[in-house]
C-alpha positions in Angstrom: 0.0 -0.2 -0.3 1.7 3.7 -0.6 1.2 6.0 1.4 0.4 8.7 -1.3 -2.5 6.4 -2.8 -3.5 6.2 0.7 -4.1 9.3 1.7 -6.0 10.4 -1.3 -8.1 7.4 -0.6 -9.2 8.6 2.7 -9.6 12.1 1.9 -11.7 11.4 -1.0 -14.0 8.8 0.9 -14.3 11.1 3.7 -15.6 14.2 2.1 -17.3 12.1 -0.2 -19.4 10.8 2.8 -20.1 14.3 3.5 -21.3 15.9 0.8 -23.3 12.6 -0.2 -24.9 12.2 2.8 -25.6 16.2 3.4 -27.2 15.6 0.1 -29.7 12.9 0.6 -30.4 14.5 4.6 -31.6 17.5 2.7 -33.5 15.5 0.2 -35.1 13.7 2.9 -36.3 16.3 4.8 -37.5 18.3 2.1 -39.7 15.5 1.4 -40.3 13.8 4.3 -38.9 10.7 3.2 -36.6 8.0 5.4 -37.5 10.1 8.1 -37.3 8.3 11.9 -39.9 9.5 14.7 -39.0 9.7 18.2 -41.7 8.1 20.3 -41.4 7.5 24.8 -40.7 3.6 24.0 -37.6 2.9 22.6 -36.4 6.2 20.1 -35.7 8.6 22.6 -33.7 11.0 20.4 -35.4 14.7 20.5 -36.2 15.3 16.7 -37.5 13.4 13.5 -33.9 12.2 12.0 -33.3 10.8 8.4 -32.4 7.5 8.0 -30.0 7.9 5.1 -26.9 7.8 6.9 -26.6 3.9 5.2 -27.0 4.9 1.8 -24.3 7.9 2.3 -21.6 5.5 3.5 -22.4 3.4 0.5 -22.7 5.7 -2.7 -19.8 7.4 -1.2 -17.6 3.6 -1.3 -18.8 3.3 -4.9 -16.9 6.6 -5.6 -13.8 5.6 -4.1 -13.5 2.4 -5.9 -13.9 4.6 -9.0 -11.0 6.5 -7.7 -9.0 3.7 -6.8 -9.7 2.2 -10.0 -8.0 5.2 -11.9 -4.9 5.8 -8.8 -3.8 2.1 -8.8 -3.1 -0.6 -11.4 -6.1 -2.8 -11.3 -6.1 -6.7 -12.5 -9.7 -8.3 -13.1 -9.1 -11.7 -12.8 -11.4 -15.6 -12.2 -10.3 -17.1 -8.8 -11.0 -20.2 -10.1 -8.6 -20.2 -13.1 -5.7 -22.2 -11.4 -3.3 -21.0 -14.7 -4.0 -17.5 -13.8 -3.6 -17.7 -9.7 -0.6 -19.9 -10.5 1.3 -17.6 -12.3 0.7 -14.2 -11.6 3.7 -12.4 -10.6 5.8 -15.5 -9.6 9.4 -15.2 -8.8 10.8 -19.2 -9.3 14.2 -19.6 -7.2 16.4 -22.2 -8.3 19.5 -22.8 -6.3 19.6 -18.8 -5.5 19.1 -17.9 -8.6 15.5 -16.6 -9.9 14.1 -16.3 -12.6 10.7 -13.9 -13.1 7.8 -13.7 -15.0 5.2 -11.1 -14.0 1.6 -11.4 -15.9 0.9 -7.9 -16.9 -2.5 -8.6 -18.2 -6.0 -10.5 -17.3 -6.8 -13.7 -19.3 -6.0 -13.4 -22.9 -8.7 -14.5 -25.1 -8.3 -12.4 -28.4 -4.8 -12.9 -30.5 -4.1 -16.0 -29.0 -5.5 -19.5 -30.4 -5.6 -21.9 -27.2 -8.2 -20.6 -24.8 -5.4 -22.1 -22.4 -2.6 -19.7 -23.3 -1.6 -16.8 -21.1 0.5 -14.0 -22.3 3.3 -13.1 -20.2 5.4 -10.0 -19.9 9.1 -11.0 -18.4 10.9 -8.4 -17.0 13.7 -6.7 -19.7 12.2 -8.5 -22.2 10.7 -6.7 -25.3 8.2 -9.3 -26.4 5.9 -11.2 -24.5 5.8 -14.7 -23.6 3.1 -17.5 -23.6 2.4 -19.7 -20.7 0.4 -22.3 -21.9 -1.6 -25.4 -19.9 -0.8 -29.0 -21.7 -3.1 -31.4 -21.7 -1.4 -33.0 -18.6 -2.6 -29.8 -16.7 0.9 -28.8 -16.2 1.9 -25.2 -17.3 4.6 -24.6 -20.0 6.4 -21.7 -20.5 9.6 -20.7 -23.0 11.7 -18.4 -21.1 14.0 -15.8 -22.8 16.8 -18.0 -23.1 15.0 -20.5 -24.9 14.7 -22.8 -22.6 11.1 -24.8 -22.2 10.0 -25.1 -18.6 7.5 -27.3 -17.4 5.5 -26.5 -13.9 2.9 -28.7 -11.8 1.1 -27.1 -9.0 -0.5 -30.0 -6.8 -1.7 -29.2 -3.1 0.2 -25.7 -3.2 3.2 -27.0 -4.1 4.7 -26.1 -7.0 7.1 -28.6 -9.2 10.1 -27.7 -11.7 9.6 -31.0 -13.6 12.8 -30.3 -16.0 14.7 -30.9 -12.4 12.3 -32.9 -10.6 12.3 -30.9 -7.6 9.8 -28.6 -5.9 10.9 -24.5 -6.0 10.2 -21.9 -4.0 7.1 -19.2 -5.3 7.1 -15.8 -4.1 4.9 -13.1 -5.5 6.2 -9.7 -3.9 4.9 -7.6 -6.4 1.6 -9.5 -6.8 0.6 -6.4 -3.5 0.9 -3.5 -6.0 -2.2 -4.2 -7.6 -5.5 -4.4 -6.6 -7.0 -7.0 -7.7 -10.7 -7.1 -8.4 -11.8 -10.6 -7.3 -15.5 -12.4 -8.3 -16.0 -12.3 -4.6 -15.7 -8.6 -4.3 -18.1 -8.0 -7.1 -20.3 -10.3 -5.5 -20.4 -8.4 -2.4 -20.9 -5.1 -4.1 -23.6 -6.2 -6.1 -25.3 -8.2 -3.3 -24.7 -5.3 -1.3 -26.4 -3.3 -2.9 -29.8 -5.4 -3.5 -29.7 -6.0 0.2 -30.1 -2.3 1.1 -32.1 -1.8 -1.7 -34.8 -4.3 0.1 -34.2 -3.5 3.5 -35.1 0.5 2.4 -38.9 -0.9 3.2 -38.0 -2.4 6.0 -37.0 1.6 7.0 -40.2 2.9 5.2 -43.1 0.6 5.8 -41.4 -2.0 8.6 -41.0 -6.0 7.2 -41.7 -9.3 9.8 -38.1 -10.4 10.8 -39.0 -13.6 8.8 -38.7 -11.5 5.5 -36.1 -10.1 7.0 -33.8 -13.1 7.3 -35.3 -13.8 3.8 -33.9 -10.9 2.2 -30.4 -11.5 4.9 -30.3 -14.9 3.6 -30.7 -14.5 0.0 -28.2 -11.6 -0.3 -25.1 -14.4 1.1 -27.0 -16.9 -1.0 -26.1 -14.6 -4.0 -22.8 -14.0 -3.2 -21.8 -17.8 -2.9 -23.7 -18.4 -6.2 -21.6 -15.8 -7.9 -18.0 -16.0 -6.8 -18.3 -19.6 -5.3 -16.9 -18.5 -2.2 -18.2 -19.3 1.6 -16.1 -20.6 4.6 -14.7 -24.4 3.9 -12.5 -24.5 6.9 -12.6 -23.0 10.1 -8.9 -23.1 10.7 -8.4 -25.1 13.6 -7.6 -28.7 13.9 -9.0 -30.9 16.8 -10.2 -34.6 18.2 -8.7 -35.3 14.8 -11.0 -33.3 12.7 -9.2 -30.5 10.8 -11.7 -28.4 10.5 -12.7 -28.8 7.1 -16.4 -28.1 6.4 -17.3 -29.3 3.1 -20.2 -28.4 1.4 -22.0 -28.2 4.9 -19.6 -24.7 4.5 -22.4 -23.3 2.0 -24.8 -23.7 5.1 -22.3 -22.5 7.8 -22.0 -18.9 6.0 -25.4 -18.1 5.3 -26.0 -18.7 9.6 -22.9 -16.8 10.4 -23.7 -14.4 7.9 -26.7 -13.4 9.1 -26.2 -13.6 12.7 -23.5 -11.0 12.4 -25.7 -9.0 10.4 -28.2 -8.9 13.0 -25.6 -8.6 15.4 -24.6 -5.6 14.0 -28.1 -4.4 13.5 -29.1 -4.7 17.0 -26.5 -2.9 18.8 -27.7 0.4 16.1 -29.1 1.5 19.3 -26.8 4.4 20.3 -25.3 7.2 17.8 -21.9 6.0 16.5 -22.1 2.5 18.0 -22.8 0.4 14.8 -20.6 2.2 12.6 -17.7 2.9 15.3 -17.9 -0.8 15.8 -17.7 -1.6 11.9 -15.0 1.0 12.0 -13.0 -0.8 14.6 -13.2 -3.9 12.6 -12.3 -2.8 9.0 -9.1 -0.9 11.2 -8.6 -4.4 12.3 -8.6 -5.5 8.8 -6.2 -2.8 7.4 -3.8 -3.3 9.7 -3.0 -7.2 9.0 -3.1 -6.2 5.2 -1.4 -3.1 5.6 1.2 -4.3 3.2 -1.2 -5.4 0.7 -3.2 -3.7 -2.0 -6.3 -5.2 -0.9 -6.3 -2.8 1.9 -6.9 -0.3 -0.2 -11.1 -1.3 -0.3 -11.0 -1.9 3.4 -9.5 2.1 3.7 -12.1 3.4 1.5 -14.8 1.7 4.3 -13.1 2.6 7.2 -12.8 6.4 5.7 -16.5 6.6 4.6 -17.4 5.5 8.0 -15.6 8.6 10.1 -17.5 11.0 7.3 -20.7 9.2 8.7 -19.9 9.7 12.8 -19.4 13.6 11.7 -22.8 13.6 11.1 -24.2 10.9 13.6 -22.2 12.4 16.7 -23.6 15.7 15.6 -20.4 17.2 15.3 -22.2 19.5 12.4 -24.5 20.3 15.3 -27.8 18.2 16.3 -30.0 19.2 14.0 -27.8 18.2 11.3 -27.8 14.6 12.5 -28.3 11.9 11.0 -29.2 7.3 11.1 -28.2 4.5 9.4 -31.5 2.9 9.4 -32.0 -0.9 9.1 -30.8 -0.3 5.3 -27.6 0.9 6.6 -26.4 -1.1 9.6 -27.6 -4.6 7.6 -25.5 -3.2 4.5 -22.7 -2.3 7.2 -23.1 -6.2 8.8 -22.9 -7.5 5.6 -20.0 -5.9 4.3 -17.8 -7.0 7.6 -19.0 -10.6 7.8 -18.2 -10.9 3.9 -14.8 -9.1 4.5 -13.9 -11.3 7.3 -14.7 -14.3 5.0 -12.4 -13.4 2.4 -9.5 -12.0 4.3 -9.4 -15.8 5.8 -10.2 -17.3 2.8 -7.4 -19.9 1.3 -6.7 -17.5 -1.2 -5.7 -14.3 0.6 -5.6 -16.3 4.4 -4.7 -12.9 5.8 -6.1 -14.3 9.1 -7.4 -17.2 10.8 -11.3 -17.6 10.3 -10.9 -17.6 14.4 -9.3 -13.8 14.3 -12.5 -13.0 12.7 -14.5 -13.5 15.6 -12.3 -11.1 17.6 -13.3 -7.8 15.0 -17.2 -8.1 16.0 -17.0 -9.6 19.5 -19.4 -7.4 21.5 -21.4 -7.2 19.0 -21.6 -11.3 18.5 -21.3 -11.6 22.3 -24.5 -9.5 22.7 -26.2 -10.7 19.8 -25.7 -14.0 21.5 -26.8 -13.8 25.2 -29.8 -11.7 24.2 -31.2 -14.7 22.0 -31.1 -16.8 24.6 -32.5 -14.6 27.5 -35.3 -13.7 25.2 -35.5 -17.5 24.3 -35.5 -18.7 27.9 -38.5 -16.1 28.5 -41.0 -17.4 26.0 -39.9 -14.1 24.0 -39.3 -13.2 20.3 -35.0 -13.4 19.8 -35.2 -10.2 17.8 -37.8 -8.6 19.6 -37.2 -5.0 21.1 -36.4 -3.8 24.9 -33.3 -2.3 26.4 -31.4 -5.2 27.6 -28.8 -4.6 25.1 -25.1 -4.0 26.4 -25.4 -0.3 25.6 -28.6 -0.1 27.2 -27.6 -1.3 30.8 -24.4 0.3 30.7 -27.1 3.6 30.4 -29.5 2.3 32.7 -27.5 0.7 35.6 -24.6 2.7 36.2 -23.9 6.1 36.4 -22.7 6.6 32.7 -24.2 9.1 30.6 -23.4 11.7 27.9 -20.6 9.4 25.4 -19.2 7.4 28.2 -20.8 3.7 27.1 -20.4 4.2 23.5 -16.6 5.5 24.4 -16.5 2.6 26.9 -17.5 -0.1 24.3 -15.6 1.0 21.4 -12.2 0.7 23.3 -13.3 -2.3 24.5 -13.6 -3.6 21.3 -10.2 -2.3 19.8 -8.7 -4.1 22.7 -10.5 -7.1 21.9 -9.6 -6.7 18.1 -6.0 -6.3 18.8 -6.0 -9.4 21.5 -7.5 -11.4 18.5 -4.6 -10.1 16.1 -2.2 -11.2 18.7 -3.3 -14.2 19.3 -3.4 -14.6 15.3 0.5 -13.5 14.8 1.5 -16.7 17.3 -0.5 -18.8 14.7 -2.3 -20.4 17.7 -6.1 -20.3 16.6 -7.2 -23.4 19.3 -5.8 -21.0 22.1 -7.3 -18.2 20.3 -11.0 -19.9 20.3 -10.4 -20.7 24.0 -9.7 -17.7 24.8 -12.1 -15.8 22.9 -15.1 -18.0 24.6 -13.6 -17.6 27.9 -13.8 -13.5 27.6 -17.5 -13.9 25.9 -18.3 -16.0 29.4 -16.8 -13.0 31.1 -18.6 -10.6 29.0 -21.8 -12.3 29.7 -21.2 -12.6 33.6 -20.4 -8.9 33.7 -23.2 -8.0 31.6 -25.6 -10.0 34.0 -24.7 -8.5 36.7 -25.3 -5.2 35.8 -28.6 -5.8 33.9 -29.9 -7.0 37.8 -28.7 -4.1 39.6 -30.9 -1.4 40.6 -29.5 2.2 40.1 
C-alpha cells in the first residue's frame, strides 16, 4: 500500500461521505421521506432524523472505488482459473537464482489461438511470452533464453518437472495491484440489492421472517456468483482438520446472517454500530497493510468516519442522521463478508477464528440476548432495553458519550488481542480465549442488568 494513494483515498472517501450524506439528508427532509420519528418507547431522540446515513456511506464507498481504479494498477481475474493464479507475478527460485515472470494482463482471449494460453511479460524482455496449460494439466513456458520449462501445481506446491524438484514461489509484486475478484464484485452487487430491499423495512416495516429471507438470499447470491464460502474453520481438534465441505455453504449463510443481525441490534445509540464496524475494518487494514487489497478497506473506514461526523452531531444535532436498518444491515453484511474473504484460502491474511475477535462485542451481546429472550418465551429479535449499551445507560452512572467510548475502546482492545493471537498461529488457544472472554462479558453484563440504579 502506497502512502500517497492511501492519503488520497482517505480524503476522497471522507469528503464524499460528507457531501453525499448532506445531500441525501436535505432531500429526505424536504420530501419528508425516510425520517425516523421519536417515541416514548425506545426512540428517545428529540427530533425527526433522516435514515440516510447508510446510503451516504454506500454511495461514497462506490465513488471511492472509482477513484481507486483510476489511481492504481487494477487486475481483474477469475480466482477459479488455476493458470492465472499460479503465474501471477511468479518469482521462481532455483539454486539461489531466480527467474521472474510477471503477468501484466488478465486472461487473454483475443490474439491467442488456445483458450488455455496467457500472455506473460518478462521483465527486461521486449516481447511477451506465452504460458500454456498442456493436456496433462501442467504449465509450459519458454524462458527468454529459449529453454522450455514445465511446471505442475498440486496441493499448493509448485514443482519444476525439468529438475523434478519443488521450487519456492514468491509474489512480492502482487501487492502493487488492486485485484478485483469475483468475491468483491459479488459482495458489491448483493450489498446494493440488500440495502435497497432493507429500505422497504425503514419505509414500511418488514416481518423478521422476511428480513431473514432477504439477508440469507444476499449471502446465497454472493456464494453463487463467486463460489466463496467458509470451507474450513482454521482449527484442528480431536482428529478433525476443520474442513466443512459443502456444509460450509449453510454455515456461511448462518454466520453472515448472524453478524448482520448482531450489528443491526447494537444500532441503538449514536456511533455504536458504525464505530464497531470501523474498528473491525481498522483491524482488517492492519493485517493487510502491505497488500493493495487494503485500499478497499481504507475506503470503507474513511466513509464511516465521514458518517460519524453527522451521526455524533459534530455538525450540530439538527444535522444528525441515522444509519437506518438499511445501513446497519449493509454494514453487517459488508464486515461479515470482508472477514470471510480475508480468512479465505485465496487470501489467508487472518485465521477464521481471528475474524470473531473483530466483531466480538456485537456477537456476544446478540447471542446472550437471543438465549435470554428465548428462555423468557419472547421473540429472539423483539426490541427491549437489555442490550449492553442500554445496560450501561440504565444501570450505571455513565451518561453522554461514555457508554459509546467504553464499548469502542473494549472492542479495539479485543480486536488487538485477536490479531496478536493470530500472529502466534495458535488458533485453538485463540478460540478458547475468545469463548472464555465471552462468558466473562456475559457474566459482567448479567450482574449489571440485575443492578438497581
